[in-house]
PDB file of N, CA, C and O in Angstrom, chain B, residues numbered from 101:
ATOM      1  N   UNK B 101     -59.355  58.561  33.046  1.00  0.00           N
ATOM      2  CA  UNK B 101     -59.715  58.610  31.647  1.00  0.00           C
ATOM      3  C   UNK B 101     -61.123  58.059  31.492  1.00  0.00           C
ATOM      4  O   UNK B 101     -61.442  56.984  31.999  1.00  0.00           O
ATOM      5  N   UNK B 102     -61.962  58.810  30.787  1.00  0.00           N
ATOM      6  CA  UNK B 102     -63.328  58.372  30.583  1.00  0.00           C
ATOM      7  C   UNK B 102     -63.581  58.139  29.102  1.00  0.00           C
ATOM      8  O   UNK B 102     -62.834  58.613  28.247  1.00  0.00           O
ATOM      9  N   UNK B 103     -64.657  57.392  28.812  1.00  0.00           N
ATOM     10  CA  UNK B 103     -65.004  57.121  27.420  1.00  0.00           C
ATOM     11  C   UNK B 103     -65.416  58.387  26.686  1.00  0.00           C
ATOM     12  O   UNK B 103     -65.297  58.457  25.462  1.00  0.00           O
ATOM     13  N   UNK B 104     -65.894  59.381  27.407  1.00  0.00           N
ATOM     14  CA  UNK B 104     -66.389  60.591  26.761  1.00  0.00           C
ATOM     15  C   UNK B 104     -65.269  61.533  26.316  1.00  0.00           C
ATOM     16  O   UNK B 104     -65.521  62.497  25.592  1.00  0.00           O
ATOM     17  N   UNK B 105     -64.056  61.264  26.736  1.00  0.00           N
ATOM     18  CA  UNK B 105     -62.943  62.110  26.324  1.00  0.00           C
ATOM     19  C   UNK B 105     -62.614  61.860  24.854  1.00  0.00           C
ATOM     20  O   UNK B 105     -62.674  60.723  24.385  1.00  0.00           O
ATOM     21  N   UNK B 106     -62.270  62.916  24.134  1.00  0.00           N
ATOM     22  CA  UNK B 106     -61.856  62.735  22.744  1.00  0.00           C
ATOM     23  C   UNK B 106     -60.619  61.826  22.666  1.00  0.00           C
ATOM     24  O   UNK B 106     -59.814  61.776  23.596  1.00  0.00           O
ATOM     25  N   UNK B 107     -60.486  61.128  21.568  1.00  0.00           N
ATOM     26  CA  UNK B 107     -59.395  60.170  21.441  1.00  0.00           C
ATOM     27  C   UNK B 107     -58.021  60.810  21.574  1.00  0.00           C
ATOM     28  O   UNK B 107     -57.096  60.185  22.092  1.00  0.00           O
ATOM     29  N   UNK B 108     -57.875  62.050  21.110  1.00  0.00           N
ATOM     30  CA  UNK B 108     -56.564  62.696  21.178  1.00  0.00           C
ATOM     31  C   UNK B 108     -56.168  63.001  22.628  1.00  0.00           C
ATOM     32  O   UNK B 108     -54.979  63.020  22.947  1.00  0.00           O
ATOM     33  N   UNK B 109     -57.127  63.235  23.492  1.00  0.00           N
ATOM     34  CA  UNK B 109     -56.846  63.417  24.921  1.00  0.00           C
ATOM     35  C   UNK B 109     -56.416  62.076  25.525  1.00  0.00           C
ATOM     36  O   UNK B 109     -55.500  62.020  26.345  1.00  0.00           O
ATOM     37  N   UNK B 110     -57.087  60.999  25.109  1.00  0.00           N
ATOM     38  CA  UNK B 110     -56.708  59.670  25.573  1.00  0.00           C
ATOM     39  C   UNK B 110     -55.269  59.341  25.172  1.00  0.00           C
ATOM     40  O   UNK B 110     -54.522  58.741  25.945  1.00  0.00           O
ATOM     41  N   UNK B 111     -54.892  59.740  23.957  1.00  0.00           N
ATOM     42  CA  UNK B 111     -53.518  59.509  23.498  1.00  0.00           C
ATOM     43  C   UNK B 111     -52.522  60.247  24.383  1.00  0.00           C
ATOM     44  O   UNK B 111     -51.520  59.678  24.816  1.00  0.00           O
ATOM     45  N   UNK B 112     -52.803  61.508  24.643  1.00  0.00           N
ATOM     46  CA  UNK B 112     -51.907  62.306  25.479  1.00  0.00           C
ATOM     47  C   UNK B 112     -51.797  61.709  26.878  1.00  0.00           C
ATOM     48  O   UNK B 112     -50.698  61.588  27.420  1.00  0.00           O
ATOM     49  N   UNK B 113     -52.928  61.338  27.460  1.00  0.00           N
ATOM     50  CA  UNK B 113     -52.910  60.754  28.804  1.00  0.00           C
ATOM     51  C   UNK B 113     -52.156  59.425  28.817  1.00  0.00           C
ATOM     52  O   UNK B 113     -51.443  59.117  29.772  1.00  0.00           O
ATOM     53  N   UNK B 114     -52.317  58.648  27.756  1.00  0.00           N
ATOM     54  CA  UNK B 114     -51.590  57.379  27.662  1.00  0.00           C
ATOM     55  C   UNK B 114     -50.079  57.654  27.591  1.00  0.00           C
ATOM     56  O   UNK B 114     -49.294  57.013  28.290  1.00  0.00           O
ATOM     57  N   UNK B 115     -49.686  58.601  26.750  1.00  0.00           N
ATOM     58  CA  UNK B 115     -48.255  58.946  26.635  1.00  0.00           C
ATOM     59  C   UNK B 115     -47.703  59.370  27.988  1.00  0.00           C
ATOM     60  O   UNK B 115     -46.634  58.920  28.400  1.00  0.00           O
ATOM     61  N   UNK B 116     -48.433  60.232  28.671  1.00  0.00           N
ATOM     62  CA  UNK B 116     -47.979  60.713  29.978  1.00  0.00           C
ATOM     63  C   UNK B 116     -47.906  59.577  30.993  1.00  0.00           C
ATOM     64  O   UNK B 116     -46.990  59.543  31.815  1.00  0.00           O
ATOM     65  N   UNK B 117     -48.859  58.650  30.946  1.00  0.00           N
ATOM     66  CA  UNK B 117     -48.846  57.521  31.885  1.00  0.00           C
ATOM     67  C   UNK B 117     -47.660  56.595  31.634  1.00  0.00           C
ATOM     68  O   UNK B 117     -47.198  55.902  32.541  1.00  0.00           O
ATOM     69  N   UNK B 118     -47.172  56.592  30.393  1.00  0.00           N
ATOM     70  CA  UNK B 118     -45.997  55.794  30.032  1.00  0.00           C
ATOM     71  C   UNK B 118     -44.688  56.538  30.329  1.00  0.00           C
ATOM     72  O   UNK B 118     -43.593  56.017  30.119  1.00  0.00           O
ATOM     73  N   UNK B 119     -44.839  57.769  30.822  1.00  0.00           N
ATOM     74  CA  UNK B 119     -43.685  58.627  31.142  1.00  0.00           C
ATOM     75  C   UNK B 119     -42.799  58.872  29.915  1.00  0.00           C
ATOM     76  O   UNK B 119     -41.570  58.865  29.997  1.00  0.00           O
ATOM     77  N   UNK B 120     -43.468  59.088  28.779  1.00  0.00           N
ATOM     78  CA  UNK B 120     -42.771  59.381  27.527  1.00  0.00           C
ATOM     79  C   UNK B 120     -42.926  60.868  27.246  1.00  0.00           C
ATOM     80  O   UNK B 120     -44.041  61.381  27.151  1.00  0.00           O
ATOM     81  N   UNK B 121     -41.808  61.547  27.116  1.00  0.00           N
ATOM     82  CA  UNK B 121     -41.806  62.979  26.850  1.00  0.00           C
ATOM     83  C   UNK B 121     -42.118  63.233  25.373  1.00  0.00           C
ATOM     84  O   UNK B 121     -41.653  62.495  24.504  1.00  0.00           O
ATOM     85  N   UNK B 122     -42.892  64.258  25.094  1.00  0.00           N
ATOM     86  CA  UNK B 122     -43.253  64.572  23.717  1.00  0.00           C
ATOM     87  C   UNK B 122     -42.027  64.907  22.874  1.00  0.00           C
ATOM     88  O   UNK B 122     -41.990  64.600  21.682  1.00  0.00           O
ATOM     89  N   UNK B 123     -41.031  65.529  23.482  1.00  0.00           N
ATOM     90  CA  UNK B 123     -39.786  65.823  22.751  1.00  0.00           C
ATOM     91  C   UNK B 123     -39.065  64.535  22.342  1.00  0.00           C
ATOM     92  O   UNK B 123     -38.422  64.477  21.294  1.00  0.00           O
ATOM     93  N   UNK B 124     -39.180  63.518  23.174  1.00  0.00           N
ATOM     94  CA  UNK B 124     -38.603  62.209  22.857  1.00  0.00           C
ATOM     95  C   UNK B 124     -39.315  61.596  21.647  1.00  0.00           C
ATOM     96  O   UNK B 124     -38.675  61.029  20.761  1.00  0.00           O
ATOM     97  N   UNK B 125     -40.633  61.717  21.623  1.00  0.00           N
ATOM     98  CA  UNK B 125     -41.407  61.217  20.483  1.00  0.00           C
ATOM     99  C   UNK B 125     -40.988  61.958  19.218  1.00  0.00           C
ATOM    100  O   UNK B 125     -40.803  61.344  18.167  1.00  0.00           O
ATOM    101  N   UNK B 126     -40.841  63.255  19.317  1.00  0.00           N
ATOM    102  CA  UNK B 126     -40.432  64.060  18.159  1.00  0.00           C
ATOM    103  C   UNK B 126     -39.053  63.639  17.651  1.00  0.00           C
ATOM    104  O   UNK B 126     -38.843  63.509  16.445  1.00  0.00           O
ATOM    105  N   UNK B 127     -38.129  63.431  18.564  1.00  0.00           N
ATOM    106  CA  UNK B 127     -36.764  63.053  18.167  1.00  0.00           C
ATOM    107  C   UNK B 127     -36.732  61.682  17.505  1.00  0.00           C
ATOM    108  O   UNK B 127     -36.065  61.499  16.486  1.00  0.00           O
ATOM    109  N   UNK B 128     -37.449  60.719  18.076  1.00  0.00           N
ATOM    110  CA  UNK B 128     -37.427  59.357  17.540  1.00  0.00           C
ATOM    111  C   UNK B 128     -38.234  59.222  16.257  1.00  0.00           C
ATOM    112  O   UNK B 128     -37.855  58.473  15.357  1.00  0.00           O
ATOM    113  N   UNK B 129     -39.338  59.940  16.171  1.00  0.00           N
ATOM    114  CA  UNK B 129     -40.228  59.794  15.017  1.00  0.00           C
ATOM    115  C   UNK B 129     -39.876  60.736  13.867  1.00  0.00           C
ATOM    116  O   UNK B 129     -40.289  60.518  12.728  1.00  0.00           O
ATOM    117  N   UNK B 130     -39.117  61.776  14.173  1.00  0.00           N
ATOM    118  CA  UNK B 130     -38.791  62.828  13.196  1.00  0.00           C
ATOM    119  C   UNK B 130     -40.019  63.647  12.787  1.00  0.00           C
ATOM    120  O   UNK B 130     -40.023  64.307  11.748  1.00  0.00           O
ATOM    121  N   UNK B 131     -41.067  63.591  13.629  1.00  0.00           N
ATOM    122  CA  UNK B 131     -42.257  64.418  13.402  1.00  0.00           C
ATOM    123  C   UNK B 131     -42.056  65.729  14.158  1.00  0.00           C
ATOM    124  O   UNK B 131     -41.718  65.731  15.342  1.00  0.00           O
ATOM    125  N   UNK B 132     -42.266  66.821  13.470  1.00  0.00           N
ATOM    126  CA  UNK B 132     -42.114  68.138  14.072  1.00  0.00           C
ATOM    127  C   UNK B 132     -42.988  68.236  15.326  1.00  0.00           C
ATOM    128  O   UNK B 132     -44.147  67.822  15.324  1.00  0.00           O
ATOM    129  N   UNK B 133     -42.419  68.783  16.381  1.00  0.00           N
ATOM    130  CA  UNK B 133     -43.116  68.907  17.664  1.00  0.00           C
ATOM    131  C   UNK B 133     -44.433  69.679  17.529  1.00  0.00           C
ATOM    132  O   UNK B 133     -45.385  69.404  18.259  1.00  0.00           O
ATOM    133  N   UNK B 134     -44.496  70.636  16.607  1.00  0.00           N
ATOM    134  CA  UNK B 134     -45.744  71.394  16.449  1.00  0.00           C
ATOM    135  C   UNK B 134     -46.867  70.490  15.948  1.00  0.00           C
ATOM    136  O   UNK B 134     -48.026  70.691  16.309  1.00  0.00           O
ATOM    137  N   UNK B 135     -46.540  69.503  15.127  1.00  0.00           N
ATOM    138  CA  UNK B 135     -47.561  68.566  14.647  1.00  0.00           C
ATOM    139  C   UNK B 135     -47.984  67.608  15.760  1.00  0.00           C
ATOM    140  O   UNK B 135     -49.154  67.235  15.848  1.00  0.00           O
ATOM    141  N   UNK B 136     -47.046  67.216  16.595  1.00  0.00           N
ATOM    142  CA  UNK B 136     -47.388  66.362  17.735  1.00  0.00           C
ATOM    143  C   UNK B 136     -48.291  67.109  18.711  1.00  0.00           C
ATOM    144  O   UNK B 136     -49.249  66.545  19.240  1.00  0.00           O
ATOM    145  N   UNK B 137     -47.982  68.368  18.941  1.00  0.00           N
ATOM    146  CA  UNK B 137     -48.848  69.191  19.796  1.00  0.00           C
ATOM    147  C   UNK B 137     -50.237  69.339  19.178  1.00  0.00           C
ATOM    148  O   UNK B 137     -51.241  69.344  19.890  1.00  0.00           O
ATOM    149  N   UNK B 138     -50.291  69.460  17.853  1.00  0.00           N
ATOM    150  CA  UNK B 138     -51.586  69.553  17.162  1.00  0.00           C
ATOM    151  C   UNK B 138     -52.389  68.270  17.333  1.00  0.00           C
ATOM    152  O   UNK B 138     -53.605  68.319  17.518  1.00  0.00           O
ATOM    153  N   UNK B 139     -51.718  67.121  17.271  1.00  0.00           N
ATOM    154  CA  UNK B 139     -52.405  65.846  17.488  1.00  0.00           C
ATOM    155  C   UNK B 139     -52.999  65.808  18.887  1.00  0.00           C
ATOM    156  O   UNK B 139     -54.173  65.484  19.065  1.00  0.00           O
ATOM    157  N   UNK B 140     -52.188  66.139  19.869  1.00  0.00           N
ATOM    158  CA  UNK B 140     -52.637  66.044  21.264  1.00  0.00           C
ATOM    159  C   UNK B 140     -53.684  67.079  21.642  1.00  0.00           C
ATOM    160  O   UNK B 140     -54.367  66.923  22.654  1.00  0.00           O
ATOM    161  N   UNK B 141     -53.821  68.129  20.847  1.00  0.00           N
ATOM    162  CA  UNK B 141     -54.845  69.132  21.145  1.00  0.00           C
ATOM    163  C   UNK B 141     -56.034  69.033  20.186  1.00  0.00           C
ATOM    164  O   UNK B 141     -56.979  69.816  20.279  1.00  0.00           O
ATOM    165  N   UNK B 142     -55.979  68.066  19.264  1.00  0.00           N
ATOM    166  CA  UNK B 142     -57.092  67.870  18.341  1.00  0.00           C
ATOM    167  C   UNK B 142     -57.180  68.905  17.241  1.00  0.00           C
ATOM    168  O   UNK B 142     -58.238  69.075  16.635  1.00  0.00           O
ATOM    169  N   UNK B 143     -56.095  69.592  16.978  1.00  0.00           N
ATOM    170  CA  UNK B 143     -56.074  70.634  15.936  1.00  0.00           C
ATOM    171  C   UNK B 143     -55.539  70.032  14.635  1.00  0.00           C
ATOM    172  O   UNK B 143     -54.463  70.398  14.163  1.00  0.00           O
ATOM    173  N   UNK B 144     -56.301  69.113  14.073  1.00  0.00           N
ATOM    174  CA  UNK B 144     -55.849  68.362  12.904  1.00  0.00           C
ATOM    175  C   UNK B 144     -55.755  69.215  11.649  1.00  0.00           C
ATOM    176  O   UNK B 144     -55.056  68.845  10.706  1.00  0.00           O
ATOM    177  N   UNK B 145     -56.436  70.335  11.619  1.00  0.00           N
ATOM    178  CA  UNK B 145     -56.351  71.239  10.476  1.00  0.00           C
ATOM    179  C   UNK B 145     -54.951  71.847  10.345  1.00  0.00           C
ATOM    180  O   UNK B 145     -54.608  72.383   9.291  1.00  0.00           O
ATOM    181  N   UNK B 146     -54.151  71.770  11.395  1.00  0.00           N
ATOM    182  CA  UNK B 146     -52.787  72.304  11.384  1.00  0.00           C
ATOM    183  C   UNK B 146     -51.789  71.345  10.729  1.00  0.00           C
ATOM    184  O   UNK B 146     -50.639  71.710  10.480  1.00  0.00           O
ATOM    185  N   UNK B 147     -52.235  70.126  10.453  1.00  0.00           N
ATOM    186  CA  UNK B 147     -51.364  69.089   9.894  1.00  0.00           C
ATOM    187  C   UNK B 147     -51.734  68.887   8.429  1.00  0.00           C
ATOM    188  O   UNK B 147     -52.917  68.783   8.102  1.00  0.00           O
ATOM    189  N   UNK B 148     -50.736  68.829   7.538  1.00  0.00           N
ATOM    190  CA  UNK B 148     -51.065  68.558   6.128  1.00  0.00           C
ATOM    191  C   UNK B 148     -51.873  67.259   6.014  1.00  0.00           C
ATOM    192  O   UNK B 148     -51.472  66.224   6.546  1.00  0.00           O
ATOM    193  N   UNK B 149     -52.999  67.322   5.327  1.00  0.00           N
ATOM    194  CA  UNK B 149     -53.928  66.193   5.232  1.00  0.00           C
ATOM    195  C   UNK B 149     -53.269  64.899   4.771  1.00  0.00           C
ATOM    196  O   UNK B 149     -53.620  63.819   5.247  1.00  0.00           O
ATOM    197  N   UNK B 150     -52.321  64.999   3.853  1.00  0.00           N
ATOM    198  CA  UNK B 150     -51.693  63.794   3.321  1.00  0.00           C
ATOM    199  C   UNK B 150     -50.794  63.083   4.339  1.00  0.00           C
ATOM    200  O   UNK B 150     -50.366  61.954   4.102  1.00  0.00           O
ATOM    201  N   UNK B 151     -50.504  63.741   5.473  1.00  0.00           N
ATOM    202  CA  UNK B 151     -49.628  63.149   6.476  1.00  0.00           C
ATOM    203  C   UNK B 151     -50.335  62.730   7.767  1.00  0.00           C
ATOM    204  O   UNK B 151     -49.731  62.064   8.607  1.00  0.00           O
ATOM    205  N   UNK B 152     -51.580  63.101   7.935  1.00  0.00           N
ATOM    206  CA  UNK B 152     -52.247  62.874   9.218  1.00  0.00           C
ATOM    207  C   UNK B 152     -52.211  61.413   9.648  1.00  0.00           C
ATOM    208  O   UNK B 152     -51.783  61.114  10.763  1.00  0.00           O
ATOM    209  N   UNK B 153     -52.648  60.506   8.797  1.00  0.00           N
ATOM    210  CA  UNK B 153     -52.699  59.098   9.188  1.00  0.00           C
ATOM    211  C   UNK B 153     -51.304  58.528   9.442  1.00  0.00           C
ATOM    212  O   UNK B 153     -51.118  57.730  10.360  1.00  0.00           O
ATOM    213  N   UNK B 154     -50.338  58.926   8.645  1.00  0.00           N
ATOM    214  CA  UNK B 154     -48.962  58.487   8.876  1.00  0.00           C
ATOM    215  C   UNK B 154     -48.460  58.996  10.225  1.00  0.00           C
ATOM    216  O   UNK B 154     -47.845  58.242  10.979  1.00  0.00           O
ATOM    217  N   UNK B 155     -48.713  60.256  10.532  1.00  0.00           N
ATOM    218  CA  UNK B 155     -48.287  60.820  11.808  1.00  0.00           C
ATOM    219  C   UNK B 155     -48.997  60.133  12.976  1.00  0.00           C
ATOM    220  O   UNK B 155     -48.375  59.842  13.998  1.00  0.00           O
ATOM    221  N   UNK B 156     -50.297  59.874  12.827  1.00  0.00           N
ATOM    222  CA  UNK B 156     -51.038  59.197  13.891  1.00  0.00           C
ATOM    223  C   UNK B 156     -50.491  57.787  14.125  1.00  0.00           C
ATOM    224  O   UNK B 156     -50.350  57.351  15.268  1.00  0.00           O
ATOM    225  N   UNK B 157     -50.187  57.085  13.044  1.00  0.00           N
ATOM    226  CA  UNK B 157     -49.630  55.731  13.166  1.00  0.00           C
ATOM    227  C   UNK B 157     -48.270  55.776  13.857  1.00  0.00           C
ATOM    228  O   UNK B 157     -48.019  55.012  14.789  1.00  0.00           O
ATOM    229  N   UNK B 158     -47.411  56.651  13.410  1.00  0.00           N
ATOM    230  CA  UNK B 158     -46.065  56.750  13.977  1.00  0.00           C
ATOM    231  C   UNK B 158     -46.118  57.175  15.435  1.00  0.00           C
ATOM    232  O   UNK B 158     -45.441  56.591  16.281  1.00  0.00           O
ATOM    233  N   UNK B 159     -46.916  58.186  15.730  1.00  0.00           N
ATOM    234  CA  UNK B 159     -47.074  58.670  17.100  1.00  0.00           C
ATOM    235  C   UNK B 159     -47.584  57.548  18.002  1.00  0.00           C
ATOM    236  O   UNK B 159     -47.039  57.322  19.083  1.00  0.00           O
ATOM    237  N   UNK B 160     -48.626  56.849  17.559  1.00  0.00           N
ATOM    238  CA  UNK B 160     -49.197  55.753  18.357  1.00  0.00           C
ATOM    239  C   UNK B 160     -48.168  54.670  18.634  1.00  0.00           C
ATOM    240  O   UNK B 160     -48.070  54.171  19.755  1.00  0.00           O
ATOM    241  N   UNK B 161     -47.407  54.310  17.620  1.00  0.00           N
ATOM    242  CA  UNK B 161     -46.370  53.293  17.809  1.00  0.00           C
ATOM    243  C   UNK B 161     -45.316  53.760  18.805  1.00  0.00           C
ATOM    244  O   UNK B 161     -44.819  52.960  19.598  1.00  0.00           O
ATOM    245  N   UNK B 162     -44.975  55.028  18.774  1.00  0.00           N
ATOM    246  CA  UNK B 162     -43.966  55.569  19.690  1.00  0.00           C
ATOM    247  C   UNK B 162     -44.422  55.541  21.148  1.00  0.00           C
ATOM    248  O   UNK B 162     -43.602  55.434  22.059  1.00  0.00           O
ATOM    249  N   UNK B 163     -45.730  55.639  21.361  1.00  0.00           N
ATOM    250  CA  UNK B 163     -46.240  55.651  22.739  1.00  0.00           C
ATOM    251  C   UNK B 163     -46.850  54.304  23.131  1.00  0.00           C
ATOM    252  O   UNK B 163     -47.521  54.195  24.157  1.00  0.00           O
ATOM    253  N   UNK B 164     -46.611  53.280  22.307  1.00  0.00           N
ATOM    254  CA  UNK B 164     -47.093  51.926  22.587  1.00  0.00           C
ATOM    255  C   UNK B 164     -48.614  51.857  22.675  1.00  0.00           C
ATOM    256  O   UNK B 164     -49.176  51.290  23.611  1.00  0.00           O
ATOM    257  N   UNK B 165     -49.259  52.446  21.680  1.00  0.00           N
ATOM    258  CA  UNK B 165     -50.716  52.457  21.605  1.00  0.00           C
ATOM    259  C   UNK B 165     -51.122  51.877  20.260  1.00  0.00           C
ATOM    260  O   UNK B 165     -50.414  52.063  19.270  1.00  0.00           O
ATOM    261  N   UNK B 166     -52.246  51.180  20.208  1.00  0.00           N
ATOM    262  CA  UNK B 166     -52.720  50.536  18.982  1.00  0.00           C
ATOM    263  C   UNK B 166     -53.008  51.577  17.900  1.00  0.00           C
ATOM    264  O   UNK B 166     -53.964  52.345  18.006  1.00  0.00           O
ATOM    265  N   UNK B 167     -52.177  51.594  16.865  1.00  0.00           N
ATOM    266  CA  UNK B 167     -52.334  52.611  15.829  1.00  0.00           C
ATOM    267  C   UNK B 167     -53.622  52.431  15.023  1.00  0.00           C
ATOM    268  O   UNK B 167     -54.206  53.415  14.570  1.00  0.00           O
ATOM    269  N   UNK B 168     -54.070  51.191  14.840  1.00  0.00           N
ATOM    270  CA  UNK B 168     -55.308  50.970  14.092  1.00  0.00           C
ATOM    271  C   UNK B 168     -56.493  51.596  14.817  1.00  0.00           C
ATOM    272  O   UNK B 168     -57.363  52.206  14.196  1.00  0.00           O
ATOM    273  N   UNK B 169     -56.515  51.439  16.127  1.00  0.00           N
ATOM    274  CA  UNK B 169     -57.579  52.042  16.927  1.00  0.00           C
ATOM    275  C   UNK B 169     -57.509  53.572  16.838  1.00  0.00           C
ATOM    276  O   UNK B 169     -58.536  54.243  16.741  1.00  0.00           O
ATOM    277  N   UNK B 170     -56.302  54.106  16.874  1.00  0.00           N
ATOM    278  CA  UNK B 170     -56.124  55.556  16.771  1.00  0.00           C
ATOM    279  C   UNK B 170     -56.682  56.085  15.461  1.00  0.00           C
ATOM    280  O   UNK B 170     -57.412  57.076  15.445  1.00  0.00           O
ATOM    281  N   UNK B 171     -56.339  55.424  14.362  1.00  0.00           N
ATOM    282  CA  UNK B 171     -56.807  55.881  13.052  1.00  0.00           C
ATOM    283  C   UNK B 171     -58.323  55.739  12.940  1.00  0.00           C
ATOM    284  O   UNK B 171     -58.989  56.614  12.386  1.00  0.00           O
ATOM    285  N   UNK B 172     -58.867  54.650  13.459  1.00  0.00           N
ATOM    286  CA  UNK B 172     -60.323  54.486  13.449  1.00  0.00           C
ATOM    287  C   UNK B 172     -61.000  55.602  14.237  1.00  0.00           C
ATOM    288  O   UNK B 172     -61.989  56.178  13.784  1.00  0.00           O
ATOM    289  N   UNK B 173     -60.467  55.901  15.409  1.00  0.00           N
ATOM    290  CA  UNK B 173     -61.061  56.962  16.235  1.00  0.00           C
ATOM    291  C   UNK B 173     -60.912  58.333  15.583  1.00  0.00           C
ATOM    292  O   UNK B 173     -61.797  59.180  15.701  1.00  0.00           O
ATOM    293  N   UNK B 174     -59.788  58.549  14.893  1.00  0.00           N
ATOM    294  CA  UNK B 174     -59.612  59.802  14.145  1.00  0.00           C
ATOM    295  C   UNK B 174     -60.695  59.922  13.072  1.00  0.00           C
ATOM    296  O   UNK B 174     -61.310  60.977  12.918  1.00  0.00           O
ATOM    297  N   UNK B 175     -60.922  58.835  12.333  1.00  0.00           N
ATOM    298  CA  UNK B 175     -61.917  58.864  11.265  1.00  0.00           C
ATOM    299  C   UNK B 175     -63.326  59.085  11.809  1.00  0.00           C
ATOM    300  O   UNK B 175     -64.104  59.845  11.233  1.00  0.00           O
ATOM    301  N   UNK B 176     -63.650  58.432  12.901  1.00  0.00           N
ATOM    302  CA  UNK B 176     -64.959  58.651  13.527  1.00  0.00           C
ATOM    303  C   UNK B 176     -65.081  60.104  13.978  1.00  0.00           C
ATOM    304  O   UNK B 176     -66.115  60.739  13.769  1.00  0.00           O
ATOM    305  N   UNK B 177     -64.032  60.624  14.591  1.00  0.00           N
ATOM    306  CA  UNK B 177     -64.019  62.007  15.066  1.00  0.00           C
ATOM    307  C   UNK B 177     -64.169  62.989  13.906  1.00  0.00           C
ATOM    308  O   UNK B 177     -64.903  63.973  14.007  1.00  0.00           O
ATOM    309  N   UNK B 178     -63.476  62.719  12.814  1.00  0.00           N
ATOM    310  CA  UNK B 178     -63.433  63.648  11.694  1.00  0.00           C
ATOM    311  C   UNK B 178     -64.582  63.470  10.709  1.00  0.00           C
ATOM    312  O   UNK B 178     -65.184  64.449  10.266  1.00  0.00           O
ATOM    313  N   UNK B 179     -64.889  62.211  10.365  1.00  0.00           N
ATOM    314  CA  UNK B 179     -65.863  61.928   9.309  1.00  0.00           C
ATOM    315  C   UNK B 179     -67.179  61.338   9.813  1.00  0.00           C
ATOM    316  O   UNK B 179     -68.149  61.245   9.061  1.00  0.00           O
ATOM    317  N   UNK B 180     -67.212  60.938  11.087  1.00  0.00           N
ATOM    318  CA  UNK B 180     -68.409  60.345  11.635  1.00  0.00           C
ATOM    319  C   UNK B 180     -68.522  58.851  11.393  1.00  0.00           C
ATOM    320  O   UNK B 180     -69.487  58.216  11.819  1.00  0.00           O
ATOM    321  N   UNK B 181     -67.524  58.286  10.702  1.00  0.00           N
ATOM    322  CA  UNK B 181     -67.519  56.854  10.405  1.00  0.00           C
ATOM    323  C   UNK B 181     -66.106  56.414  10.071  1.00  0.00           C
ATOM    324  O   UNK B 181     -65.251  57.236   9.740  1.00  0.00           O
ATOM    325  N   UNK B 182     -65.865  55.114  10.159  1.00  0.00           N
ATOM    326  CA  UNK B 182     -64.567  54.561   9.801  1.00  0.00           C
ATOM    327  C   UNK B 182     -64.488  54.463   8.282  1.00  0.00           C
ATOM    328  O   UNK B 182     -65.356  53.861   7.650  1.00  0.00           O
ATOM    329  N   UNK B 183     -63.444  55.055   7.695  1.00  0.00           N
ATOM    330  CA  UNK B 183     -63.272  55.051   6.244  1.00  0.00           C
ATOM    331  C   UNK B 183     -62.215  54.065   5.776  1.00  0.00           C
ATOM    332  O   UNK B 183     -62.261  53.592   4.641  1.00  0.00           O
ATOM    333  N   UNK B 184     -61.261  53.755   6.650  1.00  0.00           N
ATOM    334  CA  UNK B 184     -60.164  52.863   6.296  1.00  0.00           C
ATOM    335  C   UNK B 184     -60.592  51.418   6.471  1.00  0.00           C
ATOM    336  O   UNK B 184     -61.193  51.059   7.484  1.00  0.00           O
ATOM    337  N   UNK B 185     -60.284  50.594   5.489  1.00  0.00           N
ATOM    338  CA  UNK B 185     -60.542  49.158   5.621  1.00  0.00           C
ATOM    339  C   UNK B 185     -59.366  48.531   6.323  1.00  0.00           C
ATOM    340  O   UNK B 185     -58.218  48.879   6.046  1.00  0.00           O
ATOM    341  N   UNK B 186     -59.633  47.605   7.233  1.00  0.00           N
ATOM    342  CA  UNK B 186     -58.577  46.918   7.989  1.00  0.00           C
ATOM    343  C   UNK B 186     -57.872  45.911   7.130  1.00  0.00           C
ATOM    344  O   UNK B 186     -56.954  45.237   7.597  1.00  0.00           O
TER     345      UNK B 186
END
């Protein structure tokens, strides 16, 4: 894993390194598998805007990853800056 990889690739690699199956995340989180696949491929336009941050938080928690960092990286990726106040 390198710093130049997009954050969503880092999330996928982290999940895989934890040996957590995406179907398991879907079952436990109740997030549709198509939205989880969209997160891991960076296709955020496929996810209803009002749910993106909630899905990112839930997904991150399911794979034991810092959800605050995930949301910050999403905002930087999408908006070029962090929009959420900690």
